[in-house]
C-alpha positions in Angstrom: 94.8 218.5 220.7 96.5 220.5 217.6 94.5 223.0 216.1 94.3 224.4 212.4 93.2 226.9 210.7 91.7 226.5 206.9 90.4 229.1 204.3 87.6 227.5 202.0 86.2 228.6 199.2 82.9 227.5 197.9 79.5 227.8 195.5 76.8 227.7 197.8 74.3 227.3 195.2 73.2 223.8 196.0 73.8 223.8 199.6 71.5 225.0 202.5 74.2 227.2 204.2 77.4 226.7 206.1 76.0 225.4 209.0 74.8 221.7 209.5 71.0 221.5 209.3 68.3 218.3 209.5 67.2 219.1 206.1 70.2 219.5 203.1 73.4 219.2 202.5 75.5 222.2 204.2 79.3 223.0 203.8 80.3 222.3 207.5 78.7 218.9 206.9 81.0 217.9 203.8 84.1 219.3 205.6 83.4 217.6 208.9 82.9 214.0 206.9 86.1 214.4 204.9 87.7 215.1 208.3 86.6 212.1 209.8 87.5 210.3 206.6 91.1 210.8 207.2 91.4 211.2 211.1 89.0 208.6 212.3 87.5 211.0 214.4 84.3 212.7 214.3 85.4 216.5 214.7 83.3 220.0 214.8 84.4 222.4 211.9 84.0 225.9 213.4 83.6 228.5 210.8 84.0 232.2 210.5 80.5 233.2 209.4 77.4 230.9 208.8 76.3 231.7 205.2 72.9 231.3 204.3 71.6 229.0 201.6 72.7 230.3 198.2 75.6 232.3 199.2 78.9 231.9 198.2 82.3 232.6 199.5 86.0 233.2 198.3 87.8 233.0 201.6 85.6 231.9 204.7 87.9 230.6 207.4 87.0 227.5 209.7 89.3 226.0 212.4 89.4 222.4 213.9 91.3 220.3 216.1 93.1 216.8 215.3 94.4 214.1 217.6 97.4 214.6 216.7 99.9 216.9 214.6 99.5 216.4 210.6 101.0 217.9 207.7 99.0 221.0 206.7 99.8 220.5 203.1 99.1 217.1 203.3 96.0 217.4 204.8 95.0 220.3 202.4 95.4 217.5 199.9 93.3 215.3 201.8 90.4 217.7 202.0 90.3 218.2 198.3 90.5 215.0 197.0 87.7 213.9 199.9 85.0 216.5 199.1 84.8 216.2 195.3 82.5 216.4 193.5 80.9 219.1 195.5 81.9 222.6 194.5 84.3 223.3 197.7 88.2 224.1 197.4 90.2 224.3 200.6 92.8 227.1 199.8 95.2 226.6 203.1 95.9 225.4 206.1 97.9 226.0 208.6 98.2 225.5 212.1 97.5 227.9 214.7 97.4 228.3 218.8 95.0 226.5 220.8 93.0 229.8 221.7 92.1 230.9 218.1 88.7 230.5 217.3 87.5 231.0 213.3 84.6 233.2 214.5 85.4 234.7 218.0 88.5 235.5 217.2 87.7 237.8 213.9 88.3 241.4 213.9 86.2 242.0 210.9 84.2 240.1 208.2 84.1 241.2 204.5 81.5 240.7 202.0 80.9 241.0 198.5 77.6 242.0 196.7 77.4 241.4 192.9 74.8 242.9 190.6 74.6 242.5 187.0 73.3 245.5 185.8 71.9 244.6 182.2 68.9 242.7 180.6 70.6 240.1 178.8 70.3 237.1 180.7 73.4 236.2 182.6 74.5 233.1 180.9 77.7 232.7 182.4 77.1 234.5 186.0 73.6 232.2 186.8 73.4 231.9 190.4 76.3 234.0 191.2 74.7 237.3 190.8 71.5 239.3 191.4 70.4 240.8 187.7 68.8 243.8 187.5 67.7 244.5 184.2 66.6 248.2 185.0 69.3 251.4 184.8 71.1 251.5 188.6 72.6 254.9 189.6 75.7 253.6 191.4 76.8 257.0 192.4 73.0 257.9 194.0 73.5 254.1 196.1 77.0 255.2 197.0 75.7 258.5 198.7 73.2 256.4 200.5 75.6 254.0 201.4 77.9 256.4 203.1 74.8 257.0 205.5 75.3 253.2 206.8 79.0 253.9 208.4 79.2 253.6 211.9 77.6 252.4 214.9 73.9 252.1 214.4 70.5 250.4 214.9 70.2 248.6 211.7 66.6 247.0 212.7 65.3 248.2 209.5 68.0 245.5 207.6 67.3 242.9 210.4 65.6 239.7 209.3 62.7 238.5 211.5 64.5 235.4 212.6 67.8 237.0 213.5 68.8 235.8 217.2 71.5 238.7 217.7 71.2 240.2 221.2 71.2 243.5 219.8 70.7 245.2 216.6 73.5 247.9 217.1 76.4 247.2 214.8 79.1 249.3 213.6 79.9 249.2 209.8 83.7 250.3 209.1 83.4 250.3 205.0 80.0 250.2 202.2 81.6 251.2 198.6 79.6 250.6 195.2 81.7 250.6 192.6 80.8 249.9 188.6 82.7 247.5 185.9 81.0 247.7 183.0 77.8 246.2 183.6 78.5 244.8 187.1 78.7 246.5 190.1 80.5 245.4 193.4 79.2 246.4 196.8 82.1 245.8 199.7 80.6 245.6 202.9 83.1 245.3 206.5 82.4 245.1 209.8 83.4 243.1 212.8 79.4 241.4 212.6 76.5 241.2 210.7 72.9 240.7 211.4 71.2 238.2 209.5 70.5 239.3 206.0 71.9 242.4 206.8 74.3 242.7 203.9 71.3 241.4 201.5 68.7 243.8 202.9 71.1 246.9 202.7 71.5 246.3 199.1 68.0 245.5 198.7 66.9 249.0 200.1 70.0 250.5 198.0 68.6 249.3 194.9 65.8 251.5 195.2 67.8 254.1 195.5 69.4 253.1 192.3 66.4 252.8 190.5 65.0 256.0 191.6 62.1 254.6 193.5 63.9 256.3 196.7 65.7 259.4 197.2 68.9 259.3 199.5 66.9 261.0 202.1 64.0 258.5 201.6 66.7 255.8 202.5 67.8 257.7 205.7 64.6 258.0 206.7 63.7 254.4 206.4 66.9 253.6 208.1 66.3 254.9 210.9 62.9 254.2 211.2 64.2 250.7 212.8 61.7 249.1 211.5 62.2 246.1 208.8 58.9 246.9 207.4 60.0 250.3 206.2 63.1 249.0 204.3 63.8 247.7 200.8 63.6 244.3 199.6 66.1 241.1 200.5 68.3 240.8 197.8 68.8 237.6 196.6 71.3 234.8 198.0 72.9 234.5 194.8 74.8 237.7 194.5 76.6 237.6 198.0 80.1 236.2 198.6 81.8 236.0 202.0 85.2 237.1 201.1 87.6 237.5 203.5 88.3 237.7 207.3 91.1 239.7 209.3 92.2 238.6 212.8 
């Protein structure tokens, strides 16, 4: 059966996340139902990352198999017509080898977390940023973020319901930059623990607010204890940015 790779963007505000669930509508469900309408076959759409409820995507990647070869450009048009009115856009579809897997073939995943650092309400960015009205020192946050690079036990930033076999992960990049009132946190790794990015950003916010020093962050990180970490940053500010294969 021919296999196709698709790149998708979506606003995750009203979805229960990427993965199908018994209660609520998921991105995966919308795509699978659209695919069934023009192939007349029930097919699983496998995603590169299982984003949580409220998390968005610029470049989520997925793959699926169809009974016979189809024109990729025509499929893209069919998907985008059938997923309306949901906030999902299929950016690209391309045929790939049979051994390609959106999740298991990935070498690196990139996320971006957006913080709006101002008191005025986020009118245009509602549900798309974490708004923090108190001043944040992004330079101190970046100093602390550098401690996260490399291979570590990330238990301090691991959700209690995380199903990963090990808390040890390798972080390739964590950069924090400011553009006006916006802070952009870019994080890259092969894989992440459940809520790892949001928990790291939440802990770094304590450094930015002056509640923790960089040394306090280092101590919390190496405690390998979630109760020693900072708050979980809201889902609204997180975006699945891209995947490298």
